N, C-alpha and C positions, 0 to 999 in steps of 0.2 A: 370532445369539448372538456370531458372530465378529466382526462389525461393532461391536457393543456394547463388546466385550471390546478391540478395536482402539481405540476411541474412549476409552475409560476410561483405557487404558495410556498413550495419547498425552496425555490431560489431566494425569495423575500426573507424568509426564515432563516437561511444560511446568512445572508447579508446582515441581518439584524444582529445574529449572533457575534459575527465578525466585528461589527461596529461597537458592540457592547464589551467585547474581549478588548478592543482596542482603547475604549474609554477606561476600563477598569486596569489598564496596564500600570504596573508598579514602576515608579521612576528608576531609572539606571543612571549610573554616572555619566556625565556628558563625553562626547568623543571630541577630540581636539586635534590639530595638526599644526605644525610649524610650516609657514610659507617659506620654503628655502629660497624661492626666487626673489623674496624681498628683503631677505637677511642682508645687512651690510656689516663688515668687519674691518676695523682699522688695527693699529698696534696697541690701543689701550682701551678700546670700547667696542661694543657689538649691538647693533640695532635689531632686536627680533620681533616679528610679526607672526602672529597666529591666528587661526579661525576655528570657531566652533562649528563643526559640521552636523552635530546632532546633540541637542540639549538634554536627550535621556528622557524626555518626557516630564521634566521638572522645571524649576525656576533657577536659574544660575544667579548666585549671591557673590561669587568671587572669581577673580581672574589673576593669573600671574605666571611666573616663571621659576624654575629651580634650575641653578646653575653653579658650576664650581670646575675647578682644575680636573683634568682627567685622574680619576682614582682618588680625588680628594673629598673634602666635606662640601657639601651643598649648600648654597644660600637660597632663600626664598624672597623673591621680589613681586610685591602685589601691584596691580595696577588697575586703573579704569578699563572698562570693556565693555563689548556687546559682541556681535557676531565675530567681528575682526577687532584684536586688540595688540597691543605692542608695548614694549618697554627697551630702554636702553640699558645696556649692562656696562657699567663704568668701573674705573679702576682696575682693569685687566693688566695682566702683565704681557710684554711684547713675546713674540714668538714662542706662545705657550699654548697647549692644546686643552680645549674646554670641552666640557659636556653641558647640554640643556634641554630642559623639558618645559613645554607649556602646559598649563592646567587650568581646569575650570571647575567650581564646585557647585553642586545642587543638593537637594534633599537625601539623594542617595549616596553621596560622598563625592571624592575628588577623582576627575577622570584626567589621565595624562596623555600628552602626544608621545610618539616614538622618540627614542632619545637621538637628539641632533648633536653632531660632533662638529667642532670649528677649531681652527688655529688662528691666533692672532697674528698680525703682520710683524715683521721685523722692524724694530725703531731704527730709523736712518736719520743720519745727519743731513742728508740731501732732500729730505721732505719737509716742507713748511709746517709748522705746528700752529694749529689754530684752536681758540677756545671761544665757547659761547658762554657769555657770563651769567646774564639774567634778562628778564622782560619787566619793565615797570611803567608806571604813568598810564596803567590801562583803563582806557573810557569805553564807551559803546561802540566808537568806531575808529579808536586810534590806539597805539601803544608805542613805546620806546624800547628797542632791543640792544643790547651791549655785546660786543665781541672784541676779540684781541688776536692779531696775528703776533704769536710769541716769539717765533724765529723763523727765518726764510729758508733754511735748509741750503743756503748757497745758492738758491734760485732768486730770480727777479720777481717779486711780487708786483704784478702789473696792476692788480685790482683786488679789492677787499670789499666786504660789506655783509649783508644779511640777507638770506633768501628765506621765504615764508610762503604759507599756504594752508588750505584746509585738508591736506592730504599728508600722511606720513612722508617723511623723507623729502622736503622741499629742495630743489636744486635750482642752479642758476639758468636753467632752462624754462622755469616758471617766474612767479613774482620774486623780485628781488631789488635791493637797494644798495647802490655803489657808495662806499665811504672811503674813497682815496685809493692809495697804494702803499706798499711797504710795510715794515714792521710797526706795529703799535696798536693801541687800543682805540675803539670808535663806538659811536652811539648812532643808531639809525631810527629816525621816526617812521612808523608804519601807520599809514593813512588810508582812507576809504575802505576801512574794514566793516564787516557786517555785524549788527549787534547779536550778542548772546551765541556766539559762535566759536567753536573751538578752533585754534590756530597751533601750527608747529613752526618754529623758527630754528634756524642754524646759522653760525657765523661761517663765511667761507673765505679762500685766498686763490686767486687765479695766479699759478706760478709759470715758470717756463716750461715745465712739463706736464702740467695738468690743472685741475681744480681740486682742492683740498677743503674738507669741511670739518667744522666743530661739533661739540656735542648737540644733540636735538633737545629742545625745550618746548613745552607746550603751556598754552594760556587760553583763558576764555573771556572774550570781550563782555562788557557789562550789558545787561538788558536795557531796552528802551524804558523810560519812566513810566509810572503809572499814568494811565489815562482814563479820566471819568468825565462822562457828559450829562449836563441837565437836559433831557429831552423836551419835555413839555410841562406847561401848568394848565390844568383845565378844572371845570366843576367849581369855578370861583363863586363864593356867596360873600356875604357881609362878615363871616368869621371863620371860614374855612376853605381850603381849596385841595386838590390833588395834583401831586407832582410825580413825574417819571423821570427817572435817571438810568444809566448804564454805566458799568465798570468794563471798558473795552480792554485794558491791557493791566496786568498786576505789577508790572516793574520788576518781576524776578523774586517777589515775596508774597507771603500769604495775605490775602485781603481779610482782615479780621473783622471790619465794620464798614458798612456803607449806609447812607441814608442822606438825609437834607438838613441844612442849616438855613434860617431865615431870620429877617429883621428889617427895620425900616430904614437901615443904611446900606450903601452899595457894599457888595462883596462881603457878606455875612460869612462868619467862621464857626467852628464848633466851640470857640470860647462863649459864643453867645446861645441863643435859642437852637436847638437841634434835635434830631430824633434819628435813632438807628432803625434801620429797616430790614437789612440783610448783610449776608456776609459772600465773599467770593466773587468770581466773575459773572457777567450777565446783567439784564434789565431788573429793574427793582422800582416799586411805586407805592405811594401811599397817601392816605387822607390825613390832613393834621390841622388843628385848630389853634387858637390862641392869637388870632391875628389882630392888629390894631384897627378898629374900624375908622373909616374915613382917612386912613393913611395909605400912602404907596409902600407895599411890602417887596423885599426882594430875596428870591430863593436860590 
């Protein structure tokens, strides 16, 4: 029994030492890879997708890509990110060799992916040229995306429009809006979107020989408006009462003040009698006095 106890104690001690060593680990630069299967290259642009496979035990504060012509000066492009992040490299030259590295930064420094090499496609007069211009009129559940088929490349442009979705690289196999056919510019209303959600869009053209896409743009729908409820009024006396309320949704901005307003008129506002109770989301309540006796008061 003593031997078993000694072995068990030693095992627990070793585990404790290992956990302590892990908790005391100094941060290292993040480990990043480029997801080659998700990369899309055309004659003048390339969509890069990368993953953080190890945060190095630190907090990542920056994501991006370094890229440039093979043997030339590299440019740095920062982007929003999380475990998976992406960016579209634009303004590239046709039929040109490029190199690219993804990176992420934490307290220990910048960690890079392996060097990724790619060559842009040849610019051909037989391929339709498509442009995604912009997204505007963004609300909590709708937006308008604009695109243009600049040239047909000698093909018949049977269909054109905008494809969109919550994942990178939307295609016509997913959500898309048809906006006619042929060469020209067009606007597409996107409806039934989810509030406070990131979307990607790009223009497309269906030609005789396939589907062709413009640049990818991203936007975020607006949040639902702030929502506040007056929950209850209780402990009413001749001159005071208790009120309870709740801020259910912040509307995408900081709730700097919440409380109650009251008076003898319907729908009192903070232009009249009011008291600050709390800040932020959640329930709040308070007693307050100064009510007019013998009058109907509204809170």
